[in-house]
NUKE-448705 format. One record per residue: x, z, y of N, C-alpha, C, CB in turn; residue in three letters. Coordinates in steps of 0.02 Angstrom, whole numbers, always signed. Glycine has a CB too. Example, Ala and Ser with C-alpha at 12.3 -4.5 7.8 and 13.67 -1.06 7.14 Angstrom:
NUKE-448705
REC	+660	+390	-284	+615	+390	-225	+660	+390	-165	+565	+452	-224	ALA $
REC	+642	+354	-112	+684	+357	-53	+645	+394	+2	+704	+286	-30	SER $
end
This chain:
NUKE-448705
REC	+5858	+4647	+5456	+5812	+4700	+5477	+5796	+4746	+5418	+5747	+4671	+5507	MET $
REC	+5788	+4810	+5432	+5772	+4858	+5380	+5698	+4857	+5364	+5793	+4927	+5401	GLY $
REC	+5660	+4898	+5400	+5588	+4902	+5387	+5548	+4864	+5440	+5566	+4976	+5386	ARG $
REC	+5493	+4836	+5419	+5450	+4796	+5462	+5388	+4836	+5480	+5431	+4729	+5428	TYR $
REC	+5374	+4841	+5545	+5311	+4872	+5567	+5254	+4823	+5555	+5315	+4893	+5641	ARG $
REC	+5198	+4849	+5531	+5141	+4806	+5515	+5077	+4835	+5544	+5134	+4797	+5439	ALA $
REC	+5031	+4791	+5561	+4965	+4810	+5584	+4914	+4768	+5546	+4957	+4801	+5662	VAL $
REC	+4860	+4800	+5524	+4805	+4764	+5491	+4747	+4760	+5540	+4783	+4801	+5425	VAL $
REC	+4723	+4699	+5551	+4663	+4689	+5593	+4605	+4675	+5545	+4674	+4629	+5644	VAL $
REC	+4559	+4723	+5542	+4502	+4717	+5496	+4504	+4772	+5444	+4501	+4649	+5462	GLY $
REC	+4456	+4819	+5448	+4455	+4876	+5402	+4397	+4871	+5352	+4449	+4941	+5441	ALA $
REC	+4379	+4810	+5333	+4325	+4801	+5285	+4352	+4793	+5215	+4284	+4741	+5304	GLY $
REC	+4321	+4747	+5176	+4337	+4740	+5106	+4410	+4720	+5095	+4293	+4688	+5074	PHE $
REC	+4433	+4666	+5126	+4501	+4643	+5116	+4552	+4689	+5148	+4509	+4572	+5142	ALA $
REC	+4534	+4719	+5204	+4582	+4761	+5240	+4594	+4828	+5207	+4558	+4772	+5308	GLY $
REC	+4541	+4858	+5178	+4546	+4927	+5154	+4517	+4937	+5084	+4512	+4974	+5201	VAL $
REC	+4464	+4901	+5066	+4424	+4921	+5008	+4443	+4888	+4942	+4353	+4906	+5022	GLU $
REC	+4460	+4824	+4941	+4471	+4790	+4877	+4531	+4820	+4841	+4480	+4714	+4888	MET $
REC	+4534	+4813	+4774	+4586	+4846	+4736	+4657	+4834	+4761	+4582	+4824	+4664	PRO $
REC	+4673	+4773	+4782	+4737	+4760	+4813	+4723	+4736	+4884	+4779	+4706	+4772	GLN $
REC	+4724	+4784	+4931	+4706	+4767	+4999	+4767	+4767	+5045	+4654	+4817	+5025	ASN $
REC	+4758	+4742	+5105	+4814	+4735	+5151	+4844	+4803	+5172	+4792	+4697	+5214	HIS $
REC	+4801	+4851	+5186	+4825	+4917	+5206	+4867	+4948	+5151	+4766	+4963	+5224	THR $
REC	+4841	+4949	+5091	+4878	+4976	+5035	+4944	+4940	+5025	+4836	+4973	+4971	GLN $
REC	+4942	+4874	+5032	+5003	+4835	+5023	+5059	+4857	+5069	+4989	+4762	+5035	GLY $
REC	+5044	+4868	+5133	+5096	+4889	+5180	+5116	+4962	+5169	+5071	+4880	+5252	TYR $
REC	+5069	+5005	+5150	+5085	+5075	+5139	+5132	+5083	+5079	+5021	+5115	+5128	LEU $
REC	+5125	+5040	+5029	+5164	+5047	+4968	+5228	+5007	+4967	+5122	+5028	+4910	GLU $
REC	+5233	+4957	+5011	+5292	+4914	+5009	+5353	+4951	+5036	+5279	+4849	+5049	HIS $
REC	+5410	+4946	+5001	+5469	+4984	+5023	+5500	+4960	+5089	+5522	+4980	+4970	PRO $
REC	+5480	+4901	+5113	+5511	+4875	+5174	+5462	+4871	+5233	+5540	+4807	+5161	ARG $
REC	+5404	+4902	+5225	+5356	+4900	+5280	+5330	+4970	+5296	+5297	+4855	+5264	THR $
REC	+5312	+4980	+5359	+5278	+5041	+5380	+5216	+5020	+5420	+5326	+5087	+5424	GLU $
REC	+5160	+5051	+5404	+5098	+5033	+5436	+5092	+5070	+5502	+5038	+5049	+5390	LEU $
REC	+5093	+5033	+5557	+5088	+5063	+5624	+5016	+5076	+5643	+5122	+5019	+5675	ALA $
REC	+4970	+5031	+5624	+4901	+5040	+5645	+4852	+4996	+5609	+4896	+5027	+5718	GLY $
REC	+4789	+5014	+5617	+4733	+4978	+5589	+4682	+4968	+5644	+4702	+5016	+5527	LEU $
REC	+4660	+4905	+5654	+4615	+4888	+5709	+4550	+4862	+5680	+4646	+4836	+5757	ILE $
REC	+4493	+4888	+5704	+4428	+4864	+5682	+4378	+4872	+5738	+4404	+4903	+5619	ASP $
REC	+4329	+4827	+5741	+4280	+4830	+5795	+4230	+4887	+5787	+4243	+4764	+5800	THR $
REC	+4224	+4915	+5727	+4175	+4967	+5714	+4204	+5036	+5725	+4148	+4960	+5642	SER $
REC	+4181	+5071	+5776	+4203	+5139	+5788	+4180	+5185	+5732	+4177	+5165	+5856	GLU $
REC	+4121	+5172	+5704	+4096	+5213	+5649	+4142	+5206	+5588	+4024	+5193	+5631	GLU $
REC	+4163	+5145	+5575	+4209	+5133	+5519	+4274	+5169	+5529	+4221	+5057	+5510	ARG $
REC	+4301	+5166	+5589	+4364	+5200	+5604	+4357	+5275	+5597	+4388	+5182	+5674	LEU $
REC	+4300	+5302	+5620	+4289	+5375	+5615	+4285	+5396	+5542	+4224	+5395	+5651	GLU $
REC	+4253	+5355	+5500	+4250	+5370	+5429	+4321	+5371	+5399	+4206	+5318	+5392	TRP $
REC	+4362	+5324	+5419	+4430	+5321	+5393	+4470	+5383	+5415	+4466	+5258	+5417	LEU $
REC	+4459	+5406	+5476	+4492	+5466	+5501	+4473	+5527	+5459	+4476	+5479	+5574	ARG $
REC	+4408	+5534	+5446	+4382	+5594	+5412	+4394	+5592	+5337	+4309	+5601	+5426	LEU $
REC	+4397	+5533	+5308	+4402	+5527	+5235	+4473	+5539	+5209	+4379	+5459	+5213	SER $
REC	+4522	+5533	+5252	+4591	+5540	+5230	+4617	+5478	+5196	+4597	+5598	+5184	GLY $
REC	+4580	+5423	+5200	+4602	+5360	+5169	+4667	+5334	+5201	+4547	+5307	+5176	THR $
REC	+4673	+5344	+5266	+4733	+5321	+5303	+4777	+5381	+5319	+4712	+5283	+5368	ILE $
REC	+4841	+5378	+5303	+4886	+5435	+5315	+4891	+5454	+5389	+4955	+5420	+5288	PRO $
REC	+4904	+5517	+5404	+4915	+5537	+5474	+4974	+5498	+5503	+4928	+5614	+5478	PRO $
REC	+4969	+5482	+5566	+5023	+5445	+5598	+5009	+5371	+5603	+5087	+5455	+5561	GLY $
REC	+4961	+5346	+5564	+4940	+5276	+5570	+4886	+5271	+5623	+4915	+5247	+5501	VAL $
REC	+4896	+5230	+5673	+4848	+5224	+5727	+4784	+5190	+5705	+4878	+5186	+5784	GLY $
REC	+4727	+5213	+5730	+4662	+5184	+5716	+4628	+5169	+5782	+4619	+5230	+5670	LEU $
REC	+4611	+5107	+5795	+4582	+5089	+5859	+4540	+5026	+5853	+4637	+5079	+5911	THR $
REC	+4495	+5017	+5901	+4456	+4955	+5905	+4485	+4909	+5959	+4382	+4970	+5921	SER $
REC	+4541	+4928	+5990	+4569	+4893	+6047	+4630	+4852	+6027	+4587	+4943	+6103	ASP $
REC	+4623	+4786	+6028	+4679	+4742	+6009	+4739	+4748	+6056	+4655	+4670	+6006	LEU $
REC	+4728	+4773	+6116	+4784	+4778	+6163	+4837	+4827	+6138	+4759	+4800	+6231	SER $
REC	+4820	+4869	+6089	+4869	+4915	+6060	+4926	+4877	+6026	+4836	+4962	+6011	PHE $
REC	+4915	+4813	+6011	+4969	+4773	+5983	+5029	+4772	+6030	+4946	+4702	+5969	LEU $
REC	+5017	+4772	+6095	+5071	+4772	+6144	+5111	+4836	+6141	+5043	+4761	+6214	SER $
REC	+5078	+4891	+6120	+5112	+4955	+6114	+5149	+4961	+6048	+5061	+5012	+6120	LEU $
REC	+5117	+4939	+5994	+5147	+4947	+5928	+5200	+4894	+5914	+5094	+4943	+5875	TRP $
REC	+5197	+4836	+5945	+5246	+4781	+5935	+5261	+4769	+5861	+5312	+4798	+5972	CYS $
REC	+5210	+4752	+5822	+5221	+4744	+5749	+5259	+4679	+5733	+5155	+4745	+5712	PRO $
REC	+5300	+4683	+5682	+5333	+4623	+5656	+5284	+4581	+5615	+5395	+4641	+5614	HIS $
REC	+5239	+4615	+5580	+5191	+4582	+5536	+5120	+4602	+5555	+5204	+4599	+5462	LEU $
REC	+5074	+4554	+5556	+5004	+4568	+5570	+4962	+4534	+5516	+4984	+4543	+5641	ILE $
REC	+4918	+4573	+5486	+4869	+4545	+5439	+4803	+4532	+5475	+4858	+4592	+5379	SER $
REC	+4773	+4475	+5461	+4705	+4460	+5484	+4661	+4465	+5423	+4700	+4389	+5519	ILE $
REC	+4623	+4520	+5419	+4580	+4534	+5361	+4508	+4543	+5384	+4604	+4597	+5324	ALA $
REC	+4489	+4506	+5435	+4422	+4508	+5463	+4378	+4457	+5425	+4422	+4492	+5539	THR $
REC	+4311	+4456	+5437	+4270	+4405	+5405	+4296	+4335	+5420	+4197	+4410	+5429	PRO $
REC	+4289	+4290	+5371	+4323	+4225	+5375	+4304	+4185	+5437	+4307	+4184	+5314	GLU $
REC	+4243	+4190	+5460	+4222	+4150	+5518	+4255	+4174	+5582	+4147	+4154	+5525	LYS $
REC	+4287	+4232	+5581	+4319	+4259	+5641	+4394	+4246	+5644	+4307	+4332	+5647	THR $
REC	+4423	+4218	+5591	+4496	+4213	+5588	+4527	+4177	+5647	+4516	+4177	+5524	HIS $
REC	+4498	+4121	+5667	+4527	+4083	+5722	+4524	+4122	+5787	+4491	+4015	+5730	LEU $
REC	+4466	+4151	+5803	+4459	+4189	+5865	+4505	+4250	+5865	+4386	+4211	+5874	GLU $
REC	+4510	+4284	+5809	+4555	+4343	+5805	+4627	+4320	+5815	+4548	+4379	+5736	VAL $
REC	+4646	+4265	+5784	+4714	+4237	+5794	+4728	+4224	+5868	+4721	+4171	+5754	PHE $
REC	+4681	+4192	+5902	+4690	+4178	+5973	+4698	+4243	+6013	+4631	+4137	+6001	ARG $
REC	+4656	+4292	+5998	+4658	+4355	+6036	+4723	+4394	+6022	+4598	+4398	+6018	ARG $
REC	+4746	+4392	+5961	+4810	+4425	+5945	+4866	+4397	+5988	+4827	+4416	+5870	ILE $
REC	+4869	+4331	+5993	+4923	+4300	+6032	+4918	+4316	+6106	+4923	+4225	+6021	LEU $
REC	+4860	+4337	+6129	+4853	+4358	+6198	+4887	+4424	+6213	+4780	+4363	+6216	GLY $
REC	+4903	+4462	+6160	+4935	+4527	+6169	+5005	+4530	+6141	+4893	+4580	+6137	PHE $
REC	+5018	+4494	+6086	+5084	+4501	+6054	+5095	+4442	+6007	+5089	+4568	+6016	PHE $
REC	+5158	+4422	+6000	+5177	+4370	+5953	+5220	+4400	+5897	+5216	+4312	+5989	THR $
REC	+5194	+4406	+5837	+5232	+4436	+5782	+5280	+4387	+5750	+5184	+4464	+5729	PRO $
REC	+5321	+4413	+5706	+5365	+4369	+5666	+5326	+4335	+5610	+5423	+4408	+5637	LEU $
REC	+5277	+4372	+5583	+5239	+4345	+5527	+5166	+4364	+5530	+5268	+4368	+5462	GLY $
REC	+5124	+4318	+5505	+5052	+4331	+5498	+5033	+4325	+5425	+5010	+4281	+5541	LEU $
REC	+4996	+4373	+5400	+4970	+4372	+5332	+4894	+4367	+5338	+4993	+4436	+5290	PHE $
REC	+4866	+4309	+5324	+4796	+4295	+5338	+4756	+4291	+5274	+4789	+4230	+5379	ILE $
REC	+4702	+4329	+5271	+4659	+4327	+5213	+4629	+4257	+5205	+4602	+4381	+5218	GLU $
REC	+4619	+4236	+5144	+4589	+4170	+5132	+4515	+4172	+5151	+4597	+4149	+5058	LYS $
REC	+4488	+4115	+5174	+4522	+4053	+5192	+4558	+4061	+5260	+4472	+3995	+5195	PRO $
REC	+4606	+4017	+5272	+4641	+4019	+5335	+4592	+4015	+5394	+4692	+3962	+5339	LEU $
REC	+4542	+3972	+5388	+4487	+3966	+5436	+4429	+3933	+5399	+4508	+3925	+5501	ALA $
REC	+4372	+3928	+5431	+4315	+3897	+5398	+4304	+3824	+5421	+4252	+3937	+5411	THR $
REC	+4348	+3799	+5462	+4348	+3728	+5480	+4419	+3702	+5475	+4318	+3717	+5552	THR $
REC	+4425	+3638	+5462	+4492	+3608	+5458	+4525	+3610	+5527	+4488	+3535	+5432	VAL $
REC	+4488	+3598	+5579	+4517	+3599	+5647	+4542	+3669	+5664	+4465	+3577	+5699	ALA $
REC	+4505	+3720	+5646	+4527	+3788	+5659	+4589	+3806	+5620	+4472	+3837	+5642	GLY $
REC	+4591	+3786	+5557	+4650	+3800	+5516	+4712	+3764	+5544	+4638	+3779	+5444	ALA $
REC	+4703	+3702	+5566	+4759	+3665	+5594	+4783	+3696	+5659	+4740	+3592	+5606	ARG $
REC	+4737	+3722	+5699	+4757	+3756	+5760	+4801	+3816	+5745	+4696	+3778	+5801	GLU $
REC	+4781	+3856	+5696	+4822	+3914	+5676	+4890	+3891	+5653	+4787	+3955	+5622	ILE $
REC	+4892	+3840	+5610	+4955	+3816	+5582	+5001	+3788	+5637	+4942	+3763	+5529	ALA $
REC	+4973	+3746	+5680	+5015	+3713	+5731	+5039	+3761	+5784	+4976	+3656	+5763	GLU $
REC	+4995	+3805	+5807	+5015	+3854	+5859	+5067	+3902	+5831	+4953	+3893	+5885	ARG $
REC	+5059	+3923	+5768	+5107	+3968	+5738	+5176	+3934	+5732	+5083	+3991	+5669	SER $
REC	+5175	+3871	+5713	+5239	+3835	+5708	+5272	+3830	+5776	+5227	+3764	+5678	GLU $
REC	+5234	+3817	+5828	+5262	+3813	+5896	+5295	+3879	+5916	+5207	+3796	+5946	GLU $
REC	+5266	+3935	+5895	+5290	+4000	+5915	+5341	+4030	+5866	+5233	+4048	+5923	LEU $
REC	+5353	+3994	+5811	+5402	+4019	+5762	+5375	+4075	+5719	+5464	+4042	+5796	GLY $
REC	+5309	+4077	+5709	+5278	+4129	+5668	+5271	+4103	+5596	+5208	+4149	+5696	ILE $
REC	+5296	+4142	+5548	+5285	+4126	+5477	+5214	+4146	+5458	+5337	+4160	+5432	SER $
REC	+5178	+4102	+5425	+5109	+4116	+5406	+5101	+4113	+5330	+5060	+4066	+5440	VAL $
REC	+5075	+4167	+5302	+5059	+4171	+5231	+4984	+4179	+5224	+5097	+4231	+5198	GLN $
REC	+4953	+4141	+5178	+4881	+4146	+5166	+4871	+4180	+5099	+4847	+4075	+5168	VAL $
REC	+4824	+4227	+5096	+4817	+4269	+5037	+4775	+4236	+4982	+4787	+4335	+5055	ASN $
REC	+4804	+4186	+4949	+4776	+4160	+4887	+4812	+4196	+4830	+4784	+4080	+4882	HIS $
REC	+4781	+4251	+4807	+4817	+4300	+4766	+4845	+4272	+4702	+4771	+4356	+4750	ALA $
REC	+4812	+4223	+4672	+4836	+4199	+4607	+4902	+4162	+4611	+4784	+4154	+4576	ARG $
REC	+4923	+4143	+4671	+4987	+4109	+4678	+5046	+4155	+4660	+4995	+4084	+4749	ALA $
REC	+5035	+4221	+4664	+5089	+4268	+4649	+5080	+4301	+4581	+5093	+4321	+4703	TRP $
REC	+5027	+4286	+4545	+5016	+4319	+4481	+5046	+4277	+4425	+4940	+4330	+4469	ASP $
REC	+5098	+4303	+4395	+5134	+4264	+4344	+5091	+4252	+4282	+5198	+4299	+4325	LEU $
REC	+5045	+4299	+4267	+5002	+4288	+4209	+4960	+4225	+4218	+4956	+4349	+4198	ASP $
REC	+4936	+4215	+4279	+4896	+4155	+4293	+4941	+4094	+4297	+4857	+4164	+4359	VAL $
REC	+4998	+4100	+4330	+5042	+4042	+4339	+5070	+4017	+4272	+5100	+4060	+4385	ARG $
REC	+5076	+4062	+4222	+5103	+4042	+4157	+5051	+4012	+4110	+5135	+4101	+4124	ARG $
REC	+4988	+4015	+4130	+4936	+3987	+4088	+4945	+3912	+4081	+4866	+4003	+4116	MET $
REC	+4931	+3884	+4022	+4932	+3811	+4016	+4883	+3780	+4065	+4915	+3789	+3944	PRO $
REC	+4898	+3719	+4086	+4853	+3685	+4133	+4783	+3680	+4104	+4881	+3615	+4151	ARG $
REC	+4733	+3706	+4140	+4664	+3699	+4115	+4638	+3629	+4130	+4618	+3752	+4146	PRO $
REC	+4589	+3608	+4091	+4556	+3545	+4105	+4511	+3552	+4167	+4514	+3521	+4045	GLU $
REC	+4479	+3609	+4173	+4435	+3622	+4230	+4445	+3693	+4255	+4361	+3610	+4212	THR $
REC	+4435	+3702	+4319	+4430	+3769	+4349	+4360	+3772	+4379	+4487	+3782	+4404	ILE $
REC	+4321	+3821	+4356	+4253	+3829	+4379	+4246	+3890	+4423	+4205	+3833	+4319	ARG $
REC	+4200	+3886	+4470	+4190	+3942	+4515	+4116	+3958	+4523	+4221	+3928	+4583	TYR $
REC	+4101	+4021	+4532	+4034	+4043	+4549	+4037	+4086	+4611	+4002	+4082	+4490	GLY $
REC	+3986	+4083	+4652	+3987	+4121	+4714	+3992	+4074	+4773	+4045	+4171	+4715	GLY $
REC	+3995	+4104	+4833	+3995	+4065	+4894	+4059	+4026	+4904	+3985	+4110	+4952	GLY $
REC	+4058	+3978	+4950	+4116	+3933	+4959	+4180	+3969	+4978	+4100	+3883	+5011	PRO $
REC	+4176	+4021	+5018	+4237	+4054	+5040	+4257	+4112	+4996	+4229	+4077	+5111	TRP $
REC	+4216	+4125	+4946	+4234	+4180	+4900	+4277	+4155	+4843	+4170	+4213	+4873	ARG $
REC	+4254	+4104	+4808	+4291	+4080	+4750	+4304	+4005	+4750	+4253	+4097	+4688	ASN $
REC	+4262	+3966	+4785	+4273	+3894	+4788	+4342	+3878	+4817	+4218	+3860	+4831	ASP $
REC	+4359	+3908	+4873	+4423	+3893	+4905	+4481	+3917	+4861	+4427	+3926	+4975	VAL $
REC	+4471	+3973	+4825	+4521	+3997	+4778	+4531	+3946	+4722	+4501	+4065	+4748	HIS $
REC	+4476	+3918	+4696	+4480	+3871	+4642	+4520	+3808	+4662	+4410	+3851	+4618	ALA $
REC	+4506	+3783	+4722	+4541	+3723	+4745	+4615	+3737	+4758	+4508	+3696	+4808	HIS $
REC	+4630	+3797	+4784	+4700	+3813	+4795	+4737	+3819	+4728	+4707	+3879	+4834	HIS $
REC	+4705	+3852	+4679	+4736	+3860	+4614	+4747	+3792	+4581	+4694	+3905	+4569	LEU $
REC	+4699	+3747	+4586	+4706	+3680	+4557	+4766	+3644	+4587	+4642	+3639	+4567	ALA $
REC	+4778	+3656	+4652	+4833	+3623	+4686	+4902	+3646	+4664	+4826	+3633	+4758	GLY $
REC	+4904	+3701	+4626	+4969	+3726	+4601	+4995	+3685	+4542	+4963	+3799	+4581	LEU $
REC	+4951	+3644	+4512	+4970	+3603	+4455	+4987	+3532	+4478	+4914	+3602	+4401	TYR $
REC	+5038	+3504	+4449	+5057	+3436	+4467	+5001	+3387	+4451	+5122	+3415	+4430	LYS $
REC	+4971	+3395	+4392	+4913	+3354	+4372	+4852	+3397	+4385	+4918	+3331	+4296	ASP $
REC	+4821	+3387	+4441	+4768	+3432	+4466	+4708	+3435	+4419	+4746	+3410	+4535	ARG $
REC	+4687	+3495	+4396	+4626	+3502	+4356	+4564	+3486	+4398	+4621	+3572	+4326	PRO $
REC	+4509	+3472	+4364	+4445	+3464	+4399	+4421	+3533	+4423	+4393	+3431	+4353	ARG $
REC	+4389	+3533	+4480	+4359	+3595	+4506	+4284	+3584	+4509	+4388	+3613	+4577	VAL $
REC	+4247	+3627	+4473	+4174	+3617	+4466	+4137	+3683	+4481	+4157	+3592	+4395	LEU $
REC	+4078	+3678	+4509	+4037	+3738	+4519	+4011	+3764	+4452	+3978	+3724	+4566	PRO $
REC	+3998	+3828	+4448	+3975	+3860	+4388	+3913	+3901	+4405	+4030	+3904	+4355	ASP $
REC	+3861	+3895	+4364	+3799	+3930	+4379	+3797	+4003	+4360	+3744	+3895	+4345	GLY $
REC	+3851	+4028	+4330	+3851	+4097	+4309	+3863	+4143	+4369	+3905	+4109	+4256	ARG $
REC	+3876	+4206	+4355	+3889	+4255	+4408	+3951	+4235	+4447	+3897	+4325	+4378	GLU $
REC	+3959	+4262	+4508	+4018	+4245	+4548	+4082	+4260	+4510	+4017	+4283	+4615	PRO $
REC	+4128	+4214	+4513	+4191	+4223	+4478	+4231	+4158	+4478	+4180	+4247	+4408	GLY $
REC	+4288	+4161	+4446	+4332	+4103	+4440	+4351	+4097	+4367	+4396	+4110	+4486	LEU $
REC	+4343	+4037	+4339	+4351	+4028	+4267	+4399	+3969	+4254	+4283	+4017	+4233	PHE $
REC	+4449	+3981	+4211	+4491	+3927	+4187	+4459	+3902	+4123	+4565	+3951	+4175	SER $
REC	+4430	+3842	+4126	+4386	+3819	+4073	+4331	+3872	+4066	+4424	+3806	+4005	ASP $
REC	+4332	+3911	+4013	+4280	+3963	+4005	+4309	+4033	+4009	+4244	+3954	+3939	SER $
REC	+4373	+4040	+4026	+4406	+4105	+4027	+4403	+4134	+4097	+4480	+4100	+4003	VAL $
REC	+4373	+4194	+4107	+4372	+4224	+4174	+4443	+4237	+4199	+4333	+4290	+4174	PRO $
REC	+4455	+4220	+4262	+4522	+4229	+4290	+4529	+4292	+4332	+4540	+4169	+4332	LEU $
REC	+4472	+4319	+4356	+4479	+4377	+4401	+4512	+4435	+4366	+4410	+4398	+4427	TRP $
REC	+4492	+4449	+4304	+4521	+4505	+4267	+4593	+4494	+4248	+4481	+4518	+4206	GLY $
REC	+4618	+4433	+4256	+4688	+4419	+4238	+4736	+4443	+4292	+4698	+4345	+4227	ARG $
REC	+4711	+4460	+4351	+4757	+4481	+4404	+4773	+4555	+4395	+4726	+4468	+4474	ILE $
REC	+4828	+4568	+4360	+4847	+4638	+4345	+4909	+4658	+4384	+4859	+4646	+4270	ARG $
REC	+4946	+4610	+4409	+5008	+4625	+4442	+4997	+4643	+4516	+5056	+4567	+4436	GLN $
REC	+5048	+4670	+4547	+5044	+4688	+4618	+5054	+4626	+4661	+5097	+4742	+4636	ASN $
REC	+5002	+4585	+4665	+5008	+4523	+4701	+5016	+4535	+4776	+4947	+4479	+4689	THR $
REC	+4987	+4587	+4803	+4994	+4601	+4875	+5067	+4616	+4892	+4949	+4660	+4895	MET $
REC	+5099	+4656	+4851	+5169	+4672	+4862	+5213	+4609	+4858	+5194	+4723	+4812	GLY $
REC	+5197	+4566	+4810	+5235	+4504	+4803	+5226	+4459	+4864	+5214	+4466	+4739	LYS $
REC	+5164	+4456	+4889	+5150	+4415	+4948	+5187	+4440	+5009	+5075	+4413	+4961	ALA $
REC	+5188	+4505	+5019	+5224	+4534	+5077	+5299	+4522	+5070	+5210	+4610	+5082	ILE $
REC	+5326	+4531	+5010	+5397	+4518	+5000	+5414	+4445	+5014	+5417	+4535	+4928	SER $
REC	+5370	+4400	+4993	+5382	+4329	+5004	+5379	+4312	+5078	+5330	+4287	+4966	ASP $
REC	+5333	+4343	+5115	+5329	+4331	+5187	+5391	+4357	+5222	+5266	+4365	+5217	LEU $
REC	+5416	+4415	+5203	+5477	+4442	+5232	+5536	+4396	+5218	+5492	+4513	+5205	ILE $
REC	+5540	+4370	+5157	+5595	+4323	+5140	+5590	+4260	+5182	+5592	+4305	+5066	SER $
REC	+5530	+4235	+5193	+5521	+4175	+5234	+5546	+4188	+5305	+5448	+4153	+5235	ALA $
REC	+5532	+4247	+5332	+5555	+4264	+5399	+5631	+4269	+5401	+5524	+4331	+5422	ILE $
REC	+5660	+4302	+5352	+5732	+4316	+5354	+5775	+4255	+5338	+5748	+4370	+5306	GLU $
REC	+5749	+4210	+5296	+5789	+4153	+5275	+5765	+4086	+5303	+5790	+4149	+5200	TYR $
REC	+5712	+4089	+5343	+5687	+4027	+5373	+5656	+3979	+5323	+5741	+3993	+5409	GLY $
REC	+5630	+4006	+5269	+5600	+3965	+5217	+5524	+3964	+5225	+5619	+3991	+5147	THR $
REC	+5491	+3923	+5185	+5418	+3918	+5187	+5388	+3970	+5140	+5394	+3847	+5168	GLU $
REC	+5338	+4008	+5162	+5304	+4055	+5116	+5273	+4018	+5057	+5251	+4095	+5154	PRO $
REC	+5259	+4055	+5005	+5233	+4024	+4944	+5162	+3998	+4954	+5233	+4074	+4887	GLN $
REC	+5123	+4029	+5000	+5056	+4004	+5016	+5054	+3984	+5089	+5001	+4057	+5000	CYS $
REC	+5084	+3927	+5107	+5088	+3906	+5177	+5022	+3876	+5202	+5145	+3857	+5186	PRO $
REC	+5015	+3867	+5266	+4953	+3840	+5294	+4934	+3772	+5267	+4959	+3837	+5367	PRO $
REC	+4982	+3727	+5255	+4962	+3659	+5235	+4928	+3659	+5166	+5023	+3613	+5233	HIS $
REC	+4949	+3704	+5121	+4914	+3710	+5057	+4844	+3739	+5067	+4954	+3754	+5008	ASP $
REC	+4839	+3788	+5111	+4774	+3818	+5125	+4726	+3768	+5157	+4782	+3879	+5171	ALA $
REC	+4753	+3725	+5199	+4711	+3674	+5232	+4683	+3625	+5180	+4751	+3637	+5286	ILE $
REC	+4724	+3605	+5132	+4700	+3560	+5080	+4643	+3592	+5040	+4757	+3540	+5032	ARG $
REC	+4649	+3657	+5027	+4596	+3692	+4991	+4532	+3696	+5033	+4619	+3763	+4972	ALA $
REC	+4539	+3704	+5098	+4481	+3706	+5143	+4447	+3638	+5144	+4503	+3727	+5214	ILE $
REC	+4487	+3585	+5149	+4458	+3517	+5150	+4417	+3504	+5087	+4514	+3464	+5157	GLU $
REC	+4445	+3524	+5029	+4410	+3512	+4966	+4347	+3555	+4961	+4456	+3526	+4906	ALA $
REC	+4350	+3616	+4986	+4292	+3661	+4985	+4236	+3633	+5028	+4312	+3731	+5010	THR $
REC	+4253	+3611	+5089	+4202	+3583	+5133	+4171	+3519	+5103	+4233	+3567	+5202	LEU $
REC	+4211	+3480	+5068	+4185	+3420	+5036	+4134	+3439	+4982	+4242	+3378	+5005	LYS $
REC	+4147	+3495	+4945	+4100	+3518	+4895	+4032	+3535	+4924	+4128	+3577	+4859	ASP $
REC	+4032	+3558	+4985	+3971	+3587	+5014	+3940	+3544	+5069	+3985	+3656	+5041	HIS $
REC	+3955	+3481	+5069	+3923	+3435	+5117	+3849	+3427	+5100	+3959	+3367	+5116	ARG $
end
């Protein structure tokens, strides 16, 4: 296949605003074209229309049924984390894509995450979870830290910390940190280390998984382990 049609569900922070967001990722990737952006807020969509943030020709709607019209190969779920499972279910009511790119965490319960993973496997959908540091070579090349510390809410950095720890064969300790929200390798802030185009790498990896039948670099089972560890932290 040449170019992949993509749709982003969720026009908030992860979908549009953060420095490396899903919308930007598809607009800039040489093998994708952004067909549409879906959000429940009509005011948000109107702002996007008037601001020029989204190029002409990209559909903007609050109606998920447009998936049946656009028939995207790739769909991003960039809605608030507590909605991921429900959005996943509703998407499948209108269209089954080749790939799903889901913002972390995969879901906020282990049962919900497993439902997404198992249903996607049944339907032959490749699922990539956006744990950005998995694609950042600067982070991956760092020596194994003794500890990875996190500040902020459980779904902001805690789940990232547990996923990152899982990338090492000898898993580092993951500990809460009383400082400002962030992710720290021992005492070194990790957020500022993400300088590479991790969104582009993630999309390329998802396309490769679709085309070659391989597992994406951030598959659901790794994301589920991070969710389990995060929930254990906050019992």
